[in-house]
TIMITOR-51609 format. One record per residue (C-alpha): residue number from 1; residue in three letters; x, y, z negated. Coordinates in steps of 0.05 Angstrom, whole numbers, always signed. Example, Ala and Ser with C-alpha at 12.3 -4.5 7.8 and 13.67 -1.06 7.14 Angstrom:
TIMITOR-51609
+-----+-----+--------+--------+--------+
:   k :   r :     c1 :     c2 :     c3 :
+-----+-----+--------+--------+--------+
:   1 : Ala :   +246 :    -90 :   -156 :
:   2 : Ser :   +273 :    -21 :   -143 :
+-----+-----+--------+--------+--------+
//
This chain:
TIMITOR-51609
+-----+-----+--------+--------+--------+
:   k :   r :     c1 :     c2 :     c3 :
+-----+-----+--------+--------+--------+
:   1 : Unk :   -745 :   +644 :   +109 :
:   2 : Unk :   -784 :   +579 :   +125 :
:   3 : Unk :   -769 :   +511 :   +102 :
:   4 : Unk :   -746 :   +490 :   +173 :
:   5 : Unk :   -693 :   +546 :   +176 :
:   6 : Unk :   -669 :   +532 :   +106 :
:   7 : Unk :   -663 :   +457 :   +121 :
:   8 : Unk :   -620 :   +471 :   +186 :
:   9 : Unk :   -576 :   +518 :   +148 :
:  10 : Unk :   -566 :   +463 :    +96 :
:  11 : Unk :   -548 :   +413 :   +148 :
:  12 : Unk :   -500 :   +460 :   +181 :
:  13 : Unk :   -463 :   +474 :   +115 :
:  14 : Unk :   -462 :   +400 :   +101 :
:  15 : Unk :   -432 :   +383 :   +169 :
:  16 : Unk :   -381 :   +440 :   +161 :
:  17 : Unk :   -358 :   +412 :    +91 :
:  18 : Unk :   -354 :   +341 :   +121 :
:  19 : Unk :   -309 :   +367 :   +180 :
:  20 : Unk :   -267 :   +405 :   +130 :
:  21 : Unk :   -260 :   +344 :    +84 :
:  22 : Unk :   -238 :   +301 :   +146 :
:  23 : Unk :   -190 :   +355 :   +173 :
:  24 : Unk :   -160 :   +361 :   +101 :
:  25 : Unk :   -146 :   +287 :    +94 :
:  26 : Unk :   -116 :   +280 :   +165 :
:  27 : Unk :    -69 :   +343 :   +147 :
:  28 : Unk :    -36 :   +309 :    +90 :
:  29 : Unk :    +35 :   +284 :   +102 :
:  30 : Unk :    +68 :   +214 :    +93 :
:  31 : Unk :   +141 :   +201 :    +89 :
:  32 : Unk :   +162 :   +151 :   +140 :
:  33 : Unk :   +235 :   +125 :   +150 :
:  34 : Unk :   +240 :   +172 :   +208 :
:  35 : Unk :   +213 :   +231 :   +170 :
:  36 : Unk :   +148 :   +264 :   +151 :
:  37 : Unk :    +86 :   +255 :   +192 :
:  38 : Unk :    +12 :   +276 :   +186 :
:  39 : Unk :    -30 :   +227 :   +153 :
:  40 : Unk :    -78 :   +231 :   +213 :
:  41 : Unk :    -20 :   +208 :   +258 :
:  42 : Unk :    -14 :   +139 :   +223 :
:  43 : Unk :    -60 :   +106 :   +272 :
:  44 : Unk :    -79 :    +33 :   +261 :
:  45 : Unk :    -42 :     +9 :   +201 :
:  46 : Unk :    -20 :    -51 :   +160 :
:  47 : Unk :    -13 :    -30 :    +85 :
:  48 : Unk :    +21 :    -86 :    +54 :
:  49 : Unk :    +75 :   -126 :    +91 :
:  50 : Unk :   +149 :   -144 :    +84 :
:  51 : Unk :   +210 :   -147 :   +130 :
:  52 : Unk :   +259 :   -174 :    +83 :
:  53 : Unk :   +256 :   -202 :    +12 :
:  54 : Unk :   +313 :   -226 :    -29 :
:  55 : Unk :   +292 :   -268 :    -88 :
:  56 : Unk :   +360 :   -280 :   -117 :
:  57 : Unk :   +350 :   -230 :   -174 :
:  58 : Unk :   +365 :   -155 :   -191 :
:  59 : Unk :   +436 :   -173 :   -215 :
:  60 : Unk :   +458 :   -208 :   -153 :
:  61 : Unk :   +419 :   -175 :    -93 :
:  62 : Unk :   +452 :   -121 :    -49 :
:  63 : Unk :   +463 :   -104 :    +24 :
:  64 : Unk :   +521 :   -153 :    +24 :
:  65 : Unk :   +469 :   -208 :    +26 :
:  66 : Unk :   +448 :   -197 :   +101 :
:  67 : Unk :   +473 :   -172 :   +164 :
:  68 : Unk :   +426 :   -117 :   +192 :
:  69 : Unk :   +431 :   -136 :   +264 :
:  70 : Unk :   +415 :   -204 :   +251 :
:  71 : Unk :   +353 :   -183 :   +213 :
:  72 : Unk :   +334 :   -136 :   +268 :
:  73 : Unk :   +339 :   -190 :   +320 :
:  74 : Unk :   +295 :   -236 :   +281 :
:  75 : Unk :   +245 :   -185 :   +262 :
:  76 : Unk :   +233 :   -142 :   +324 :
:  77 : Unk :   +191 :   -195 :   +363 :
:  78 : Unk :   +140 :   -195 :   +309 :
:  79 : Unk :   +139 :   -118 :   +305 :
:  80 : Unk :   +131 :   -115 :   +379 :
:  81 : Unk :    +74 :   -164 :   +374 :
:  82 : Unk :    +33 :   -118 :   +329 :
:  83 : Unk :    +48 :    -58 :   +373 :
:  84 : Unk :    +11 :    -97 :   +430 :
:  85 : Unk :    -48 :   -100 :   +384 :
:  86 : Unk :    -47 :    -27 :   +377 :
:  87 : Unk :    -15 :    -17 :   +308 :
:  88 : Unk :    +27 :    +44 :   +299 :
:  89 : Unk :    +46 :    +38 :   +225 :
:  90 : Unk :    +67 :    -11 :   +174 :
:  91 : Unk :    +79 :     -5 :    +98 :
:  92 : Unk :   +139 :    -46 :    +75 :
:  93 : Unk :   +124 :    -60 :     +2 :
:  94 : Unk :   +191 :    -94 :    -19 :
:  95 : Unk :   +217 :    -51 :    -78 :
:  96 : Unk :   +288 :    -34 :    -97 :
:  97 : Unk :   +327 :    -95 :   -127 :
:  98 : Unk :   +286 :   -143 :    -87 :
:  99 : Unk :   +312 :   -128 :    -17 :
: 100 : Unk :   +293 :    -58 :     +0 :
: 101 : Unk :   +334 :    -31 :    +57 :
: 102 : Unk :   +315 :    +35 :    +84 :
: 103 : Unk :   +368 :    +40 :   +135 :
: 104 : Unk :   +344 :    -27 :   +167 :
: 105 : Unk :   +273 :     -2 :   +171 :
: 106 : Unk :   +296 :    +62 :   +203 :
: 107 : Unk :   +332 :    +24 :   +256 :
: 108 : Unk :   +271 :    -22 :   +268 :
: 109 : Unk :   +230 :    +40 :   +270 :
: 110 : Unk :   +272 :    +70 :   +322 :
: 111 : Unk :   +275 :    +10 :   +365 :
: 112 : Unk :   +201 :     -6 :   +364 :
: 113 : Unk :   +169 :    +62 :   +361 :
: 114 : Unk :   +129 :    +39 :   +296 :
: 115 : Unk :   +120 :    +83 :   +232 :
: 116 : Unk :   +158 :    +44 :   +178 :
: 117 : Unk :   +141 :    +70 :   +107 :
: 118 : Unk :   +183 :    +48 :    +48 :
: 119 : Unk :   +174 :    +58 :    -27 :
: 120 : Unk :   +202 :    +75 :    -95 :
: 121 : Unk :   +186 :    +41 :   -161 :
: 122 : Unk :   +207 :    -27 :   -192 :
: 123 : Unk :   +178 :    -99 :   -190 :
: 124 : Unk :   +163 :   -124 :   -261 :
: 125 : Unk :   +128 :   -190 :   -245 :
: 126 : Unk :   +164 :   -261 :   -247 :
: 127 : Unk :   +190 :   -251 :   -318 :
: 128 : Unk :   +224 :   -186 :   -300 :
: 129 : Unk :   +277 :   -222 :   -259 :
: 130 : Unk :   +275 :   -166 :   -208 :
: 131 : Unk :   +287 :   -107 :   -256 :
: 132 : Unk :   +352 :    -74 :   -262 :
: 133 : Unk :   +386 :    -71 :   -332 :
: 134 : Unk :   +369 :     +1 :   -342 :
: 135 : Unk :   +293 :    -12 :   -332 :
: 136 : Unk :   +296 :    -45 :   -402 :
: 137 : Unk :   +331 :    +15 :   -439 :
: 138 : Unk :   +303 :    +76 :   -406 :
: 139 : Unk :   +240 :   +112 :   -422 :
: 140 : Unk :   +180 :   +118 :   -374 :
: 141 : Unk :   +204 :   +188 :   -363 :
: 142 : Unk :   +275 :   +167 :   -345 :
: 143 : Unk :   +248 :   +116 :   -297 :
: 144 : Unk :   +202 :   +169 :   -266 :
: 145 : Unk :   +260 :   +215 :   -260 :
: 146 : Unk :   +299 :   +164 :   -217 :
: 147 : Unk :   +238 :   +153 :   -176 :
: 148 : Unk :   +225 :   +227 :   -165 :
: 149 : Unk :   +296 :   +238 :   -148 :
: 150 : Unk :   +289 :   +189 :    -90 :
: 151 : Unk :   +228 :   +226 :    -65 :
: 152 : Unk :   +261 :   +293 :    -69 :
: 153 : Unk :   +332 :   +275 :    -41 :
: 154 : Unk :   +326 :   +207 :     -8 :
: 155 : Unk :   +342 :   +134 :    -26 :
: 156 : Unk :   +417 :   +128 :    -43 :
: 157 : Unk :   +455 :   +164 :    +11 :
: 158 : Unk :   +407 :   +146 :    +68 :
: 159 : Unk :   +367 :   +212 :    +69 :
: 160 : Unk :   +306 :   +169 :    +73 :
: 161 : Unk :   +246 :   +187 :    +28 :
: 162 : Unk :   +197 :   +137 :     -1 :
: 163 : Unk :   +125 :   +145 :    +26 :
: 164 : Unk :    +90 :   +110 :    -36 :
: 165 : Unk :   +105 :    +79 :   -105 :
: 166 : Unk :   +108 :     +4 :   -114 :
: 167 : Unk :   +106 :    -31 :   -181 :
: 168 : Unk :    +86 :   -101 :   -204 :
: 169 : Unk :    +57 :   -129 :   -269 :
: 170 : Unk :    +51 :   -200 :   -291 :
: 171 : Unk :    -10 :   -245 :   -270 :
: 172 : Unk :    -44 :   -248 :   -338 :
: 173 : Unk :    -94 :   -213 :   -384 :
: 174 : Unk :    -41 :   -169 :   -422 :
: 175 : Unk :     +3 :   -114 :   -392 :
: 176 : Unk :    +66 :   -122 :   -431 :
: 177 : Unk :   +104 :    -62 :   -461 :
: 178 : Unk :   +155 :    -68 :   -407 :
: 179 : Unk :   +103 :    -65 :   -353 :
: 180 : Unk :    +60 :    -12 :   -384 :
: 181 : Unk :   +125 :    +31 :   -382 :
: 182 : Unk :   +127 :    +16 :   -306 :
: 183 : Unk :    +55 :    +39 :   -297 :
: 184 : Unk :    +64 :   +102 :   -340 :
: 185 : Unk :   +129 :   +119 :   -301 :
: 186 : Unk :    +88 :   +109 :   -237 :
: 187 : Unk :    +35 :   +157 :   -258 :
: 188 : Unk :    +83 :   +210 :   -278 :
: 189 : Unk :   +120 :   +200 :   -214 :
: 190 : Unk :    +52 :   +211 :   -177 :
: 191 : Unk :    +39 :   +275 :   -213 :
: 192 : Unk :   +106 :   +301 :   -193 :
: 193 : Unk :   +102 :   +278 :   -119 :
: 194 : Unk :    +34 :   +260 :    -98 :
: 195 : Unk :    +54 :   +190 :    -77 :
: 196 : Unk :     +0 :   +134 :    -80 :
: 197 : Unk :    +15 :    +79 :   -128 :
: 198 : Unk :     +9 :     +8 :   -105 :
: 199 : Unk :    +13 :    -44 :   -159 :
: 200 : Unk :    +22 :   -118 :   -148 :
: 201 : Unk :    -30 :   -142 :   -198 :
: 202 : Unk :    -71 :   -201 :   -178 :
: 203 : Unk :   -131 :   -221 :   -227 :
: 204 : Unk :   -177 :   -165 :   -256 :
: 205 : Unk :   -153 :   -161 :   -327 :
: 206 : Unk :    -88 :   -130 :   -308 :
: 207 : Unk :   -125 :    -83 :   -260 :
: 208 : Unk :   -172 :    -56 :   -316 :
: 209 : Unk :   -116 :    -47 :   -363 :
: 210 : Unk :    -72 :    -11 :   -311 :
: 211 : Unk :   -134 :    +34 :   -297 :
: 212 : Unk :   -136 :    +52 :   -373 :
: 213 : Unk :    -62 :    +70 :   -373 :
: 214 : Unk :    -65 :   +110 :   -308 :
: 215 : Unk :   -124 :   +153 :   -331 :
: 216 : Unk :    -93 :   +162 :   -399 :
: 217 : Unk :    -34 :   +195 :   -360 :
: 218 : Unk :    -85 :   +243 :   -327 :
: 219 : Unk :    -84 :   +209 :   -257 :
: 220 : Unk :   -146 :   +194 :   -222 :
: 221 : Unk :   -156 :   +120 :   -197 :
: 222 : Unk :   -161 :   +151 :   -125 :
: 223 : Unk :    -84 :   +149 :   -131 :
: 224 : Unk :    -80 :    +75 :   -147 :
: 225 : Unk :    -83 :    +13 :   -104 :
: 226 : Unk :   -100 :    -55 :   -134 :
: 227 : Unk :    -54 :   -101 :    -94 :
: 228 : Unk :    -76 :   -174 :    -86 :
: 229 : Unk :   -147 :   -158 :   -106 :
: 230 : Unk :   -174 :   -220 :    -73 :
: 231 : Unk :   -147 :   -256 :   -134 :
: 232 : Unk :   -202 :   -218 :   -175 :
: 233 : Unk :   -276 :   -229 :   -172 :
: 234 : Unk :   -312 :   -186 :   -122 :
: 235 : Unk :   -354 :   -161 :   -179 :
: 236 : Unk :   -292 :   -129 :   -207 :
: 237 : Unk :   -271 :   -104 :   -142 :
: 238 : Unk :   -334 :    -66 :   -137 :
: 239 : Unk :   -335 :    -38 :   -210 :
: 240 : Unk :   -264 :    -10 :   -202 :
: 241 : Unk :   -277 :    +14 :   -129 :
: 242 : Unk :   -338 :    +52 :   -159 :
: 243 : Unk :   -289 :    +86 :   -205 :
: 244 : Unk :   -241 :   +106 :   -148 :
: 245 : Unk :   -193 :    +51 :   -143 :
: 246 : Unk :   -170 :    +24 :    -77 :
: 247 : Unk :   -179 :    -50 :    -65 :
: 248 : Unk :   -126 :    -82 :    -26 :
: 249 : Unk :   -144 :   -150 :     +8 :
: 250 : Unk :    -74 :   -166 :    +33 :
: 251 : Unk :    -61 :   -242 :    +38 :
: 252 : Unk :    -94 :   -256 :   +106 :
: 253 : Unk :    -61 :   -321 :   +139 :
: 254 : Unk :    -90 :   -375 :   +184 :
: 255 : Unk :   -121 :   -419 :   +133 :
: 256 : Unk :   -194 :   -429 :   +136 :
: 257 : Unk :   -202 :   -418 :    +62 :
: 258 : Unk :   -167 :   -351 :    +68 :
: 259 : Unk :   -218 :   -331 :   +123 :
: 260 : Unk :   -276 :   -351 :    +78 :
: 261 : Unk :   -249 :   -311 :    +18 :
: 262 : Unk :   -237 :   -249 :    +61 :
: 263 : Unk :   -306 :   -253 :    +90 :
: 264 : Unk :   -341 :   -265 :    +25 :
: 265 : Unk :   -309 :   -204 :     -7 :
: 266 : Unk :   -315 :   -159 :    +54 :
: 267 : Unk :   -390 :   -176 :    +60 :
: 268 : Unk :   -400 :   -159 :    -13 :
: 269 : Unk :   -360 :    -96 :     -9 :
: 270 : Unk :   -401 :    -77 :    +52 :
: 271 : Unk :   -468 :    -90 :    +17 :
: 272 : Unk :   -444 :    -47 :    -39 :
: 273 : Unk :   -426 :    +10 :    +10 :
: 274 : Unk :   -354 :     +8 :    -13 :
: 275 : Unk :   -316 :    -10 :    +53 :
: 276 : Unk :   -285 :    +62 :    +50 :
: 277 : Unk :   -246 :    +38 :    -12 :
: 278 : Unk :   -217 :    -27 :    +21 :
: 279 : Unk :   -147 :    -36 :    +52 :
: 280 : Unk :   -128 :    -98 :    +97 :
: 281 : Unk :    -62 :   -131 :   +106 :
: 282 : Unk :    -25 :   -196 :   +108 :
: 283 : Unk :    +31 :   -193 :    +54 :
: 284 : Unk :    +70 :   -229 :   +108 :
: 285 : Unk :   +139 :   -234 :   +139 :
: 286 : Unk :   +196 :   -240 :   +119 :
: 287 : Unk :   +267 :   -250 :   +129 :
: 288 : Unk :   +299 :   -292 :    +73 :
: 289 : Unk :   +373 :   -278 :    +59 :
: 290 : Unk :   +413 :   -345 :    +52 :
: 291 : Unk :   +367 :   -384 :    +95 :
: 292 : Unk :   +384 :   -401 :   +170 :
: 293 : Unk :   +361 :   -349 :   +214 :
: 294 : Unk :   +323 :   -317 :   +156 :
: 295 : Unk :   +278 :   -376 :   +146 :
: 296 : Unk :   +205 :   -381 :   +165 :
: 297 : Unk :   +177 :   -316 :   +185 :
: 298 : Unk :    +98 :   -309 :   +182 :
: 299 : Unk :    +72 :   -263 :   +233 :
: 300 : Unk :    +31 :   -200 :   +223 :
: 301 : Unk :    -28 :   -219 :   +267 :
: 302 : Unk :    -79 :   -260 :   +232 :
: 303 : Unk :   -123 :   -199 :   +219 :
: 304 : Unk :   -127 :   -189 :   +296 :
: 305 : Unk :   -132 :   -261 :   +320 :
: 306 : Unk :   -174 :   -292 :   +261 :
: 307 : Unk :   -205 :   -240 :   +215 :
: 308 : Unk :   -231 :   -189 :   +264 :
: 309 : Unk :   -265 :   -237 :   +308 :
: 310 : Unk :   -303 :   -267 :   +251 :
: 311 : Unk :   -320 :   -196 :   +223 :
: 312 : Unk :   -349 :   -176 :   +291 :
: 313 : Unk :   -388 :   -241 :   +293 :
: 314 : Unk :   -417 :   -226 :   +223 :
: 315 : Unk :   -439 :   -155 :   +244 :
: 316 : Unk :   -383 :   -110 :   +227 :
: 317 : Unk :   -382 :    -52 :   +276 :
: 318 : Unk :   -324 :    -21 :   +309 :
: 319 : Unk :   -333 :    +41 :   +269 :
: 320 : Unk :   -326 :     -2 :   +206 :
: 321 : Unk :   -262 :    -36 :   +231 :
: 322 : Unk :   -233 :    +32 :   +248 :
: 323 : Unk :   -250 :    +56 :   +178 :
: 324 : Unk :   -212 :     -4 :   +147 :
: 325 : Unk :   -149 :     -2 :   +194 :
: 326 : Unk :   -145 :    +72 :   +207 :
: 327 : Unk :   -184 :   +118 :   +164 :
: 328 : Unk :   -173 :    +86 :    +96 :
: 329 : Unk :    -98 :    +82 :   +101 :
: 330 : Unk :    -95 :   +151 :   +122 :
: 331 : Unk :   -136 :   +174 :    +62 :
: 332 : Unk :   -105 :   +124 :    +11 :
: 333 : Unk :    -33 :   +142 :    +27 :
: 334 : Unk :    -36 :   +217 :    +47 :
: 335 : Unk :     +7 :   +253 :     -3 :
: 336 : Unk :    -28 :   +297 :    -54 :
: 337 : Unk :    -33 :   +296 :   -133 :
: 338 : Unk :    -98 :   +262 :   -150 :
: 339 : Unk :   -106 :   +288 :   -226 :
: 340 : Unk :   -168 :   +274 :   -264 :
: 341 : Unk :   -211 :   +336 :   -260 :
: 342 : Unk :   -178 :   +362 :   -203 :
: 343 : Unk :   -195 :   +313 :   -148 :
+-----+-----+--------+--------+--------+
//
């Protein structure tokens, strides 16, 4: 067999492997509030947004704090707006005891046609104000059991299952014992469910420590999203992305300095050939119980109206934008166990 034939065979095998890999990722499932879908059916996606957030505290929040029909009337125009831009899916990142309402999301999904994905997990930031009392006394295994139960049987009596795990740690250089417990519980939940972990983190020191904890539990960083990664230096974004971690740039708004920050980081990630590890969103919304008409609601459109035009002007291709808004969410959130040594 001559060199040319061998090379052609090699290319054929490589192409088949690439096609198989893409097909495999598209065939993973994702739990939405309307049921499971193929990851490949997510379409254009916002990976970190909020519909309603209740900051009153874990000991006082509850469904009595808002009227679902009032929230629906307030929120639907903002969801219909992103549908007009071609978005098909939205990840709602509000955890339990902070205003999570799966039945609200299901109704909004039914009325708009958007896929809305909710979560399991607890929010430890802001001095643990949004943690339920049992989180302080239960072990990581006990917390994981609660979150796995939601995955297996649905949240409360709604029948709606979470599509990812959302946790939060403080914005400092030390992950506290309490927050380490949350990270370990999330890792153990991942190993039992295949759900991706999205952790409100911020600065890089916490992200590095979370990486150590996650890996010590036998979980690959491919299963972990560093939320609010723009608060870290891009060199740390690059370092952890090279280790497999997903990097979430998720605070896009209409401020010029925000656009500059996004562009600086995106250009650096592009130069490092790491756009395939980046997720984009706004961390926007949201209806605020107790405020007139839910207070000020920040729309989910700044990526479309401000960021994407600047990206195109700076040389980002349509293929790269498709990667960021379609393929990366599909790969990041498609449910499968990503254990060290097996992924």
